[in-house]
C-alpha positions in Angstrom: 0.0 0.0 0.0 1.3 3.4 -1.0 -0.2 6.9 -0.4 -2.7 8.0 -3.0 -3.1 11.8 -3.5 -6.8 12.2 -4.4 -6.4 16.0 -4.7 -5.2 15.3 -8.2 -8.4 13.6 -9.3 -10.1 16.6 -10.7 -7.1 17.6 -12.8 -6.6 14.0 -14.0 -10.2 13.5 -14.9 -10.4 16.8 -16.8 -7.2 15.9 -18.7 -8.7 12.6 -19.8 -12.3 13.7 -20.4 -11.9 17.4 -21.2 -12.0 20.6 -19.2 -15.0 20.9 -17.0 -15.8 17.2 -17.1 -15.2 16.7 -13.3 -17.5 19.6 -12.4 -20.2 18.1 -14.6 -19.7 14.7 -12.9 -20.0 16.3 -9.5 -23.3 18.0 -10.6 -24.6 14.6 -11.6 -23.5 13.1 -8.3 -25.4 15.7 -6.4 -28.6 15.1 -8.4 -28.3 11.3 -7.7 -27.7 11.9 -4.0 -30.8 14.2 -3.8 -32.8 11.4 -5.5 -31.9 8.7 -3.0 -32.5 10.8 0.1 -36.2 9.9 0.4 -35.7 6.3 -0.5 -35.6 3.3 1.9 -32.7 0.8 2.0 -34.1 -1.5 -0.6 -35.0 1.3 -3.0 -31.6 2.8 -2.7 -29.9 -0.5 -3.6 -32.0 -0.7 -6.8 -31.2 2.9 -7.6 -27.4 2.4 -7.1 -27.4 -0.6 -9.5 -28.9 1.5 -12.3 -27.0 4.7 -11.5 -23.5 3.7 -10.5 -21.8 6.8 -12.1 -18.7 6.2 -10.0 -17.6 3.8 -12.7 -17.0 6.8 -14.9 -14.0 7.7 -12.7 -12.2 4.4 -13.3 -9.6 5.8 -15.7 -8.7 8.8 -13.5 -8.6 6.8 -10.3 -6.4 4.2 -11.9 -4.0 6.8 -13.2 -3.5 8.2 -9.7 -2.1 4.8 -8.5 -0.1 3.9 -11.6 -2.9 1.5 -12.7 -2.7 -0.5 -9.5 -5.2 -1.5 -6.8 -5.0 1.1 -4.0 -5.0 -1.6 -1.3 -2.6 -4.2 -2.6 -0.4 -2.4 -5.2 -1.2 -5.2 -7.6 -1.9 -4.6 -11.3 -5.4 -5.2 -12.8 -4.4 -8.3 -14.8 -7.4 -10.4 -15.8 -9.9 -9.0 -13.2 -11.8 -5.8 -13.6 -11.3 -2.8 -11.3 -14.1 -2.1 -8.8 -14.6 1.2 -7.0 -14.9 0.4 -3.4 -16.8 2.7 -1.1 -14.3 3.0 1.8 -17.2 3.6 4.1 -19.8 1.1 2.8 -22.8 2.6 1.2 -25.4 -0.1 2.1 -24.4 -1.4 5.5 -21.3 -1.7 7.7 -20.1 -4.5 9.9 -17.3 -4.9 12.4 -14.3 -7.2 12.2 -16.4 -10.0 13.8 -19.2 -9.7 11.2 -21.6 -7.9 13.6 -23.7 -5.1 12.1 -22.8 -1.5 13.0 -24.9 0.5 10.6 -28.0 -1.1 9.0 -28.2 1.5 6.2 -24.5 2.2 5.9 -23.0 5.5 4.8 -25.6 6.0 2.1 -25.0 9.8 2.0 -21.4 9.2 0.9 -22.4 6.9 -2.0 -21.8 9.6 -4.6 -19.0 11.3 -2.8 -15.7 10.8 -4.7 -13.7 11.3 -1.6 -15.1 8.0 -0.3 -14.0 6.1 -3.4 -11.0 3.7 -3.5 -9.9 1.7 -6.5 -9.8 -2.0 -5.7 -9.2 -5.2 -7.5 -11.9 -7.9 -7.0 -9.4 -10.0 -5.0 -9.5 -7.4 -2.3 -13.0 -6.0 -2.6 -15.2 -9.2 -2.8 -15.5 -11.7 -0.1 -14.1 -15.1 -1.2 -12.0 -18.0 -0.1 -8.5 -18.0 -1.6 -8.2 -20.4 -4.5 -4.7 -21.5 -3.4 -5.3 -21.4 0.4 -6.1 -24.2 2.8 -8.7 -23.7 5.6 -11.8 -21.7 5.9 -10.4 -18.1 5.9 -12.3 -15.7 3.8 -10.5 -12.8 2.1 -11.9 -9.4 1.0 -13.3 -6.2 2.4 -17.0 -6.5 1.4 -19.0 -4.5 3.9 -16.4 -4.6 6.6 -15.8 -1.2 8.2 -14.8 -1.8 11.9 -14.2 1.2 14.2 -11.7 1.8 17.0 -12.9 0.9 20.5 -15.3 3.4 22.0 -15.2 5.7 18.9 -18.5 7.3 18.0 -20.4 6.3 14.9 -20.9 9.1 12.4 -24.2 10.9 12.4 -26.3 10.5 9.2 -25.4 13.2 6.7 -22.0 14.0 8.2 -19.8 14.4 5.1 -16.6 14.3 7.1 -17.5 11.7 9.7 -16.3 13.8 12.5 -15.0 11.9 15.5 -15.2 8.5 13.9 -12.0 6.5 13.9 -11.8 3.6 11.5 -9.8 0.5 12.2 -9.0 -0.1 8.5 -6.0 1.7 7.1 -6.7 4.1 4.3 -4.4 4.5 1.3 -5.3 8.2 1.0 -3.9 8.8 4.5 -0.1 9.0 4.4 0.2 8.2 8.1 -1.9 5.0 7.8 0.4 3.7 5.0 3.4 3.8 7.4 1.7 1.3 9.8 2.2 -1.7 7.4 5.4 -3.5 6.5 6.4 -6.4 4.3 9.2 -8.9 4.9 11.6 -10.9 2.6 8.9 -13.6 2.2 6.4 -11.1 1.0 4.3 -11.4 4.1 2.7 -8.3 5.6 3.3 -7.4 9.2 2.3 -4.8 11.8 5.0 -2.1 12.2 4.0 -1.5 15.8 3.6 -4.4 18.2 0.9 -4.6 20.9 3.2 -3.3 23.7 4.4 -0.3 21.7 1.0 0.9 20.5 -2.0 -1.6 20.8 -4.3 0.6 18.6 -1.8 0.9 15.7 -1.1 -2.8 16.0 -4.8 -3.6 15.9 -5.4 -1.3 12.9 -2.7 -3.0 10.9 -3.7 -6.5 11.9 -7.4 -6.0 11.0 -6.4 -4.4 7.7 -4.2 -7.4 6.8 -7.2 -9.6 7.4 -10.0 -7.5 5.8 -8.0 -6.6 2.7 -6.7 -10.2 2.3 -3.1 -9.0 2.2 -1.9 -12.5 3.1 -3.3 -14.0 -0.1 -0.7 -16.2 -1.7 -0.7 -14.4 -5.1 0.1 -11.1 -3.4 2.7 -12.7 -1.2 4.5 -14.2 -4.2 4.5 -10.8 -6.0 6.1 -9.0 -3.0 8.6 -11.7 -2.5 9.6 -11.5 -6.1 10.3 -7.7 -5.7 12.4 -8.3 -2.6 14.4 -10.9 -4.4 15.1 -8.6 -7.3 16.3 -5.9 -4.9 18.5 -8.4 -3.1 20.2 -9.4 -6.4 20.8 -5.8 -7.4 22.3 -4.9 -4.0 24.3 -8.1 -3.6 26.0 -7.5 -6.9 26.8 -3.9 -5.9 28.1 -5.1 -2.5 30.5 -7.5 -4.3 31.8 -4.8 -6.6 32.3 -2.3 -3.8 34.5 -4.9 -2.0 36.5 -5.5 -5.2 37.1 -1.8 -5.8 37.8 -0.7 -2.2 39.9 2.5 -2.2 38.8 3.6 -5.8 36.4 6.4 -4.9 35.4 7.1 -8.5 34.5 3.5 -9.1 32.6 3.2 -5.9 30.5 6.2 -6.8 29.8 4.6 -10.2 28.7 1.3 -8.6 26.4 3.0 -6.1 24.9 5.2 -8.8 24.1 2.1 -11.0 22.6 0.3 -7.9 20.4 3.2 -6.8 19.1 3.7 -10.4 18.1 0.1 -10.6 16.3 0.2 -7.3 14.6 3.4 -8.4 13.1 1.6 -11.4 11.4 -1.0 -9.1 10.3 1.8 -6.7 8.3 3.7 -9.4 4.7 4.2 -8.5 3.7 2.3 -11.6 5.5 -0.8 -10.5 3.6 -3.6 -8.7 4.4 -3.8 -4.9 6.8 -0.9 -5.2 6.6 -0.2 -1.4 8.5 -3.5 -0.9 11.6 -1.7 -2.3 11.6 0.7 0.6 11.0 -2.1 3.1 14.0 -4.0 1.7 16.3 -1.0 1.9 15.3 -0.1 5.5 15.9 -3.7 6.6 19.1 -4.3 4.7 20.7 -0.9 5.5 20.7 -2.0 9.2 23.2 -4.7 8.4 26.7 -3.3 9.1 28.3 -4.1 5.7 25.3 -2.5 3.9 25.0 0.8 5.8 25.8 2.6 2.5 22.4 1.5 1.3 20.6 3.9 3.6 21.2 6.8 1.2 19.1 5.0 -1.3 15.9 5.8 0.6 16.3 9.5 -0.3 17.7 8.8 -3.7 14.6 6.7 -4.9 11.9 8.7 -3.0 
């Protein structure tokens, strides 16, 4: 998961569809929201299925992430993108499957600030095709809240006072709470003793977004391996050219440039590159690698 800057959505959509296109979409969204206000839950569901204008934002939302799922950093591949309502529009349930809001955050159903681009692997509830056991992956209607937080009042566009458990890719601080190891497995950056709430948020996110799914784990592990091969080759050449400062600078330059390619926002699982560098630079012989974090940012 990498930070997504949604403030660029209007500019991106207008560039793709033409000047003024986003403002016209917002006007349509307002009309649709006004239309569903007097409807009951069942009627709203039927209305959404016929008026899901959020799909018109696919191309712009995809461009913001480098054509990757906002939750997993994986490419679209053979499955179609879905626009996930971060706060579920129909109903919301907690991490145990217990209902929180029967009618969901219906008033945010046409609010683009509540949209997140997701692959079906993450958005739909399903068992992993390559997994053993009964675990179900996917966000679905899950939207658990932090302990003792207040639930948003109906119509509150900013959900004041509500504290979600799920990490949000449009929140830079949230993204920093997740890490990935050499095997491609996600982990909580904070442990329960350091900060139980941050630990819980990352833990619930890993489960609800299905970040342990084997296809995702394999993809991350592959990126880690590529980084390791690049750095090990550089480390070998640095040893062979000890004392030759010009050659050492050249070796490090080539290494950093190669890592920067894999760290591009358009690359799958690019956040793993940063995780690799932070981990490897702590090894004494690889301290020189720490400068790469700034070089590839």
